[in-house]
C-alpha positions in Angstrom: -18.5 241.7 78.4 -17.3 238.3 79.5 -19.6 236.6 77.1 -18.1 238.6 74.2 -14.6 237.5 75.2 -15.6 233.9 75.6 -17.3 233.9 72.2 -14.3 235.6 70.6 -11.9 233.1 72.1 -14.0 230.1 71.0 -14.4 231.4 67.4 -10.7 232.5 67.1 -9.6 229.1 68.5 -11.8 227.1 66.1 -10.5 229.2 63.2 -6.9 228.8 64.3 -7.2 225.0 64.7 -8.7 224.8 61.2 -5.9 226.9 59.8 -3.3 224.7 61.5 -4.8 221.6 60.1 -5.1 223.0 56.6 -1.5 224.1 56.7 -0.2 220.8 58.0 -2.1 218.8 55.3 -0.9 221.1 52.6 2.7 221.0 53.8 2.7 217.2 54.2 1.1 216.8 50.7 3.7 219.1 49.1 6.6 217.4 50.9 5.3 213.9 50.1 5.3 214.8 46.4 9.0 215.9 46.7 9.7 212.5 48.5 10.6 213.6 52.0 8.4 214.9 54.8 10.3 217.2 57.1 8.2 216.9 60.3 9.9 219.9 62.0 9.0 222.1 59.0 5.4 220.8 59.0 5.1 221.5 62.7 6.7 225.0 62.5 4.6 226.0 59.5 1.4 224.8 61.1 2.2 226.6 64.4 3.1 229.8 62.7 -0.2 229.7 60.7 -2.1 229.2 64.0 -0.4 232.3 65.5 -1.1 234.3 62.4 -4.7 233.2 62.4 -5.1 234.4 66.0 -3.4 237.7 65.3 -5.7 238.2 62.2 -8.7 237.4 64.4 -7.9 240.4 66.5 -9.1 242.6 63.6 -12.5 240.9 63.8 -14.3 237.7 63.1 -17.2 237.9 60.7 -18.9 234.9 62.3 -19.2 236.8 65.6 -21.0 239.8 64.2 -23.9 237.5 63.1 -24.0 235.9 66.5 -24.0 239.2 68.4 -26.8 240.6 66.1 -29.0 237.6 67.0 -28.6 238.1 70.7 
């Protein structure tokens, strides 16, 4: 059971970090086109996307089902 939790935490963390990075890049890019990057907005949008990613991961991670079937 501990292995399942560890695998879930690793997969969910990787997914959340990728989501945070994608959101930050998109927000910075959009703000740069408008001429002013609001760093507080970038940080809050990126943090919120990370939280939402983790909450979405609770429903299941497709990458884990392939790992568990191989074990």
